N, C-alpha and C positions, 0 to 999 in steps of 0.2 A: 716432432715427437710430442713436444709440449702442447702444440695446437690440437693434435689428435685426442690428447687426454681431456683437454678442455671441452672438445666437441662431445666426447663420450659423457662426461659429467653433465653437460648441459642437456644432452638427450635424456639421461637418467632423471635429472630434475624435472624435465618437461613431462615424462611419463608419470612421475609421482604426482605432480600437480594435476595431470589429467585424470588420474585414478580418484584422487580426493574430490575433484570437482564433480565427477560422474556420480560418486556415492552421495554427495550432497544434493545433487539435482534429483537423484532417485528418491531420496527421502522427502523432497519437497513434492514431487509428483505422486509418489506412492507411499504415503505415510504409514508406518506400522503402528499397531495398537496392542500394547501389552495388557493382557487381561488382568483386572484387579481381583482380589480374592472374592468379592461379591459376584463378579461376573462368572468366575469359574464355578462358584457354588450353584448359581442359577443354571449354568450350562449342564452341570452334572445332574442337578434336580430335574431339569426338563427332559433329559434323555433317559436317566436311569431310575429315578424315584418313582415307585408305583403310586398310582392314585390312591389316597386314603379312603377307606370304607367310611360310610356315614356312621355317625355315633350310634352305638347300640346300647340298649338298656341292659342287656344280659338276661332279660326275661322273655322267653319265647311266648308268642301269642297262643293262648289256650285253644285247644282244639274243640270245635263245636260237635256235640254229640248228635248223632243222627236220630230221625224219628223212630227207627227201629230200636236203637239203643235206649232212647227215652221210654219206649213202650215196655221193653224188657224189664225196667225197674219201675214202671208206673204203679200207682197206688189207687185202687178202685174206690176206696173210702174217700181219698182226697178228691177224686173225680166227682164223686157224688156231692161233695161239699161245693165244688165249683159249679155243678149243675143247678145249685139252689138259686143262683141268680137268674136262672132261665125259667123258674117255675111260674113266673107271672104270665108267661106266654105259652108254656109247654107243659104237658103232662108226660110222665115216664112209665107209669104202671101199665101192665098188659090190659088192653081194652079201655084205656083212658080216653077221655074226650079230647077233641081238638079245642084249643082256645084261640088266641090271636095267631098262634102258630100250631102246627100239627102235633099230634101225639108222637113221641119219639121212641116208643118201645119197638125193638126190632129194627132200628134204623140202619145199623152197620151191615153192609152187604145188600141192602134193599135197593131197588132202583130209585133214582133221583125223582122227586115229585110224584111219588107213587102212593101216598097215604090216602086211602079212601075217605070221601067226605070232606075233603079240605080243598079249597079253591086256591092254588098256587099263583104267584105272580109270574109274569112272562119271563122275568129273570131266571127263575128255576124251572119253570115248565119247558123252557126251551133247551135245558141242559140234558145231554145224553149220558148213559152209563149208570153206574151204581155208586152208592156211598162207600167207595173204598176208604181206607184210612188216609190215604193221600188226599182225596178230594175233601174228606171231612177236615183234615188239618188245614188245608188251604182256605176252605170256606170259613172255618172258625177263626183263622187268623185275621181276615178282613172280609166279611160277607159281601159288602157292597162292591169290593173290587173283584172278587171272584164270580159274583153273579150280578153284574150291573142290572139295576132295575128291580132288585129284590125288595120286598115290602118289609124285610127284617131290618129294623133300625139299630140293632145291637151293634156296637163299634167293633167287637171282636175280642178274642182273648190274646193278649200280647205275649204272655210267657209261654215258651215252647213246652216247658214241664207241665204247666196247667193244662194245655191242650192235650198232652199225651195222657195225663190222668183222666181228663174228661172223656177222651176216646176209649180208654180202658173201661170206664164205667159204662159207656153206651154199648161197648162190645159185650159186657157182662149181662145186659138186659136185651141181647139180640140172639135168640136161640139159633137162628140160621146164618149167623155170621161166620165168614171163613176164619180159620185160626189166625191169630196175630203173627206177623212175620218175626222170625227169630233174629236177634242182633247179630251182626257179623262177627265171626270169631276173631277177626282181626280188629280189636278195639282201637279206638283213637290213641295215638301215641301219647304217652305221658310226657308232660313238660319236664325237661331236665333242669334240676336246680341250678341256679346261677352260680358261677364260680365265686367262691368266697374271696372277698378282698384281702390283700395282704394286711397282716396285723400291724396296726399303727402303733408307734411308740406311745406309751401312756403319757397323758399330759401331766405336767408338774403339779403335784397336789399340795395343798396347804397342809400343814401339821394338823393332827386331830384336834388339838386344843385351840386352834385359831379360829375365831368367829368367822361366819360366812361373810363374803364380800358385800352382799346386799342385806341390810338389816330387815327384819320382818316388818318394821314400821314403814320403811320405804315401799316394799312390795305392797303392803296394804293400801298405802296412799295411792299408788299407781292404779290398783284395782278400783278405788273409789273414784279416781278421775275418769277411768275408762266407763264406769257406770254412768257417770254424769254426762260424758261426751256422747253416749249412745242412748238417747231417751227411748223408752219403751213405746211400741206402737200402740195406738188406741185400740181397745177391744172392739173387734168388728160386731160382736153380738150386742154391745151396748146400745141403748135406745137412741142416743144421739148419733153415734157412728152409723148405726143401721139406717136411720131416717136420712142422714146425709148421703149415704151411698145410693139409697133408692131414689132420692131426689135427683142425683147426678146420672143415674142409668137412664137409658131410653127403652121404651117398650120393644123396639125392633131388636135390641140386643137380647132381651129376655125371650122374644119369640124364637130367635135362632137357638138359644140355649135350651129351650123347652122342647125342641123336636124329638129329643131322646125320650120324652114322656108320651108321645102320640100312639105308642103301641098299646098303652093301657088307659089312656084318657082322651076325651074330646074336650074342646075349648069353645066352641061355637054356641051361640044362644040356642037352646032347645036341643042340643046335641045329646045323643044317647050315651048311656054308660057302657064302658067295656070291662076289662078286668077291674079297673078302677072307675070312680064316678066321674060324670061330667064336671068340669072345673069352672064353667062360666059363672061369674058372680061369687066366686068363693071368698074373696077378701072382705071381711066384715061379717060374713055369714056365720051361723052357729056351727060349731064343729059337728060332723056326722049328721047334717040336717038335709042332705040330698035324698031323693027317693032311691035308695041304694042300700044293699045289705052289707053293712059295716062290720068289721071285727069288733069283738068285745073291747079291744084296747082302745079303739077310737070312740065306740059308742058310749064308753064309760067316761070320756073326757068332757068336762064342763067348759063353758066359755065359748068364745068366738075365735074365728081365724083372724087374729090381729097380726100385724106385721111381725111382732116378736114371736108369736106361736108358729107362724109360717117359717120364719128363719130358723127356729129351733127344730121343727120337723124336717125341713129340707136339709139341715145339716146331717142329721142322724135319725132317720125315721124310726128304726128299731130301738134306739136309745130314748127318744122322746116318748114313744108309745109302745112299750114293750108288749109283744103279742100281735102287733099289726100284721096284716096279710101283705103289706107292701113290702116287696123284697128288694127294692131299689136301695143301694147302699148309701146314697146321699150326695149332696153337692159340697165339695170341700172348700171351694174358693168363695169367700164372702162376697166379692164383687159379682160373681156369677149368680149367687142366690139373690142378691139385691136386684139384679137385672130381671130375674124371673119373677120376683115379687112386683116389680114395676110393670111388667107385662100383664100379670094377673090383675093389678089394680085397673089397668086400661080396659079390661073386659069385665069389671065388677062395678056396676052403676052405684051399688050401695056402699062402696068402700069408704072408710072414714078418711078425713084429710090427714096428710102427713103432719 
């Protein structure tokens, strides 16, 4: 009896040892990994968190007005003002003569390259169809791109509203033009105002009788230091600065810049006058001395085409010679004017030295 009990206890002890041993062996062969809090967060975020939308400004992009909408609000008077820059090459009155470009009275709705008595370039002569508002808008945006090979050197009217005003003016002097299209009743959607941000708690304010944190003397001192740290640029129109820029410029740079002037001027020796006079030998020559019918504004000017006078005239022709027939607005960049003068010097045998 005692022997049997001992056997049973031994068997039970053996089974217990076997169970524990198998468990330990399983942990060694198949280790378990308890997820850490970070792992759980990553797992949940990877499965359930939606992708965040890119940062938004809260300001929707403004809708672009169509050509029809711009024409509906176009201003004929503003278009006539825009057309003034074209009067060096075109006339606009009925029966007006052709110049460097054709007369433009009645152009809207007329066939392209159909003006009598004008020799068109292949770029326009090869175009079919009529001067619809769409064709006019495309041509006025960038002439050389819409009609490659055109003789028109004008760069184009970049602002859509200016083009619409100009087309409205051309339409007003085109008796046979079809009516302008009406703007779509469904106007471009208005931009919704951005949601107002939540009101922030006001910052703690100093008592009214407390002086400001930054004394006025300190602010004034900082302003003076900023003025010293940022020295003013030399005046481009000053004689020393102008001569230096002309000396640094190359005639080739000026020759490229002056291409915009070839519609009205020639530059080769013995070249004929166009809308403006031939400019060969202009540097150092007396003002208004070419065999050309000058405006009273230039004919009344004394002196010669010095570097300074050329620079002032090229900056703002109408400002330097009020009443001049030259409608060119001027060259705003001082470096570009210096390059043009350097080129004009290269074709002026009598130019004074720098």
